[in-house]
Each structure stands twice: as structure tokens, then as C-alpha cells.
N, C-alpha and C positions, 0 to 999 in steps of 0.2 A: 486444856484450861485455862482457867476463866484470867482475861486481863493479858493473857501472854501478846507479845506481838509475832505478827506472822510477816513473813520477809517478803517483798514486794518486788517481782517479776524486773528486772532490768532488762529492756532491749541491747541486744549487742550493739556495741557503740560501730559507726559508720566508717568503711574505711575512707582515706584521708585519701580524696585523689587531686595530684596535682594536675598542674595548669599547666594546660599544654605549651610542649618548647617547638619552636623552630629544629629540625632533625640538623646534624652536622653533617660536614661532608661524609663521614664513612656509617651513616644511619640513615635511617627511613626509605621509602622506595624510590625505585630510580626514577622517578620522576622529582620527590622531594630533594634529592639530592641533584639534582639537575636544577630546579628550583636554586638550592640554596649556592649553588655555583656563581650562578649567574648574576644572584642582588647579593653574597657576600664577599665574594673573589673581587665581580668588574662593578659592581656599584650598581647594575641597569634592572629598572623595575617592571615586573612582569604582572600577567594577568592571571590573576585566581583559575582556578581548575586545569586539569589534563586531559591535554597535554599543555606543555608549557607554551605560553605567548608571552612574546619579548612586545613593550608598548614601543613604538616609534615616534621620533617626533618630541621626547626626550632627551633623551644622548644622542640620537642622531638619526638621521633618515636610511631609506634605503632604493636603492635605482634595481629596480626588475627589469631582467634584458635574457633575452632568450639562448641557453648557456653555450654553444656554437659561438655568437658573438661575442658574448660574454672570455670567453677563452681566448679568443684571438685581438680580444679587445689587448689583454693582458701581457698576451705575448708581444705586444706591439710595444705598449709602454715599459717592456721590461728590455723591450731590444735599444730602443730609444732614449733609457734612462745606464744603458752601457757604454751609447755611443759618446749620450754629455759627459758622464764620467770621464771616457776619455778624452773628450776634447779638452776637459778644464785639465786633466792630468799635462794635456800638451801645452796648454798655454801656461800651466801653472812653471815648468822647467824653461818653459822660455823665458819665461819673467822674471825669471832666476830670482836668489834669495831677496833681493832690493825690493819686490813688488810680488803680489801675489796674484791669478789669478780667476783659481778657482770658481770662483762665484759658490759658494758655499757648498754642504754633502748634499747629496742624490736623497728626493723625496723617501720617506722610508713605507714597507708594504701599508696597504690597509686591510682592514677585516674582509673576506669576504666567504660568502657560502653558496653552495648549490645544492635544489631540489628539482627530482625531474630533473624535466629538462629548461630548467628556469636556473640565471643566477642570480643570487645577489652582491651586490657591493655595497658596504654600510657607506654613508657619504655623511657632511656636517649636518646639525639639524639646522631645517630649514630650506633647506637645497632642496626639496621635493617642491615647496613653494616656486624657488627660481626654475625650474625645467621648462615648464613653458615657455617662459620668456628669453632664455637659453635657446633651445630649440628655434626659435621664430628669427633671433640674433643672428643664430649659424646658420639659418636659411634652411635649417631640417623641417621647419613647424607643420608644410604642408605634404609633408609624407606619413603612412602609418611603419610606425618601424617597429610596434612591440616591446615598446622601450617605456615603463610606468615607473610611478613612487611611489611611495608608503610616506607621510608623513606625518603631520600632529592628529592624536586621534586614531592613529591605525594601530595593525597589530603585526609580524611576522611570527611564526614556525620558531619556536627555539630550537635552531641547531644543536647536535649531540656537542656535548661537550668534549673538546678532545683529549685524545689519555696523555699522560704525563705524571707529576707530579703528587704523589700520596695527599690522598684528602680530593682529590677533581673524584667525580661521578663515573662509574664505568659505562660505557656503552651499553642502556637499555636495548637485552634482544628481541625485545618485539618490533625499533627500530629500526629501519636498514633501509641507509641512500636508494636500495635499487628499486625501492615502494615508495618514490616521493617522500621519503622523508628530508628533512634537511639536515645539510653536515657542512662541519667546516673544510672550506680550499684554502683558508689564509685566517685563521683563527686570531682572537684577540689577546694579546697577554697580560693575566694578572698583574696587578704590580705597577704598569705602564698605566700612562695616560691615554687610554687609548684616541679621546678628542684630536689631539695633535695629530695623528696619526689619517683623519678622516679628510679625504677633499671636500675644502670651500672655495667660495668665488673669490678673487685673491682681488685685496683692498687696500689702499694706501693705508701702512701703519700696520697692517696685521705681522705677526712675525710664527716664525716655524717654515718647516720643509714639506709641509703636506700638499700635496699634488691640486693643481688649480682646476678646481669644477668645471670650469667650462673646454682647459684640455682636455676629461677625462669625457666627458659629454657628447664633443665633436668625435672623441674616436669611438666611443660607442655607436653614435648614431651612424658613425660612414659603417662599420661593423655589422650594426645589424641589417644595413640597408644591403650590402653583399649577401648576407643570409638567406634575406628574406627574396632578392634575387636568385638566389643558389637554388635554395627549399622550392622553388616554383620550378624551377625546370627552363630548356631553352624551352620557346614561344612554340606552339603549334603550328601547323600550316593550315592556313585556312582551307575547309575544302570547297573545289572548283564545280561550281554550276554544271551539269551538261545540257546541253542545246541538242534540242529534239529525237 
């Protein structure tokens, strides 16, 4: 029919694509949930990509030591802490109600992870720069101890988030500490100020009960040296030259 209008085909409307959202603790892949736990629960910066890696030198530095030396160090520090606590309690009883002599509460535990045959001890940001000078001051600088540090500009493998309250990511099945992945031995606590528990240099005016960094480094260096001597075994006898 002349003059009749013909319908103009209309292309179907494109579906609205929502903007990408950061996954919650209960959604997304295991890596996304792990990243969300570190960034949201702890406020620790991570590096883009999988597996998840944490930036060092921002909220913390890391001391990296042989696991055997690390376990010996933690055991010794715990024993010293128990002795200090007992001594403070005894002095408090002797001082009586007129004056306490407990000297404050013991240093809280600080986060520690293990990865294969290595132990990762979290310390205050900036400690990595202090390590060479501390080792020289403690007269350990001339020995190969296997004690290294990660500081500003570095990264470390993100240990598996510890199981616990709802919202924490489940253990990714593809990662296992027996295959070299990092796992928490002493995990950080969400909702607590992690930095206040990290070993740092004792300076005038500094508050808190964190372990003194010099004490930790000295104990680590001692145990690293012992571990190295034990691992190398007893010295071999030199062969005797035959004459004639």
C-alpha cells in the first residue's frame, strides 16, 4: 500500500554488564578469597596475579631463616618468656601490695609462617634495613648464617589463610605446605593491631610490649650458626699421605 509505513527493525538491547566487584569472603575462586582476606581483614597490600603475594616493607618486613633454626629460636624465646614471667611474679609477691615489680606484661607472639625448609618471621617495617648493622654490632656479620630479610620493594608468598570464623577462605586444595607452599605457624589475628606485636628496635619513648629486634636477631643468628654446624656434620679426617 502506497504511503504505508514499514516497521524499522530494532536491534535487541545489549545486556547490562555490571561493573566488576571485589569478591566477598564466600565467593570467587580460592585465590580471590585469599586475596580478599588479606586486603579486607588485615589491610595488607597484595601484588596482582595468582598465586597471591604480599608486599613487604609496607606493613611488615620478613626475616627468612632455615626452619630448624627458626623452631629452635621460637622454643628458646618461649622458654625465656616463661622464666621472665615467673621471675616477675616472684618479685611482685616479694614487693607486696605497697609496690609491684612485675615490669609489665610479656611480649605477645608475632606472626610466623613456614615454607618448605624455611621459616618466615614477620618483623616491623624497616627492620630489613637494620639487619646488616645489627649483625655487625652483635658480631655475627662475618659468618654465613642463611639469615636473610625482605623489606621495601619485596614480596613474599601469601600463606594459606588459617581456618576459623565464617568468611575466611577455605584451604585451596591445590596448595599444600608439604610441597613448598607457605602456611601460617602463628597467624595474624584480624581485628587486632598486628604491627604492635612485631619485633622492632627498642628506642627511647617507644611504647608497647613487642619483642626487641636485637634480641630476636641475636637468638636467630645463634641458632642459625648451630643449625649450619649440625647440618654440615662432624669434620672429616684428612687422608694420610702414604710414604714409599
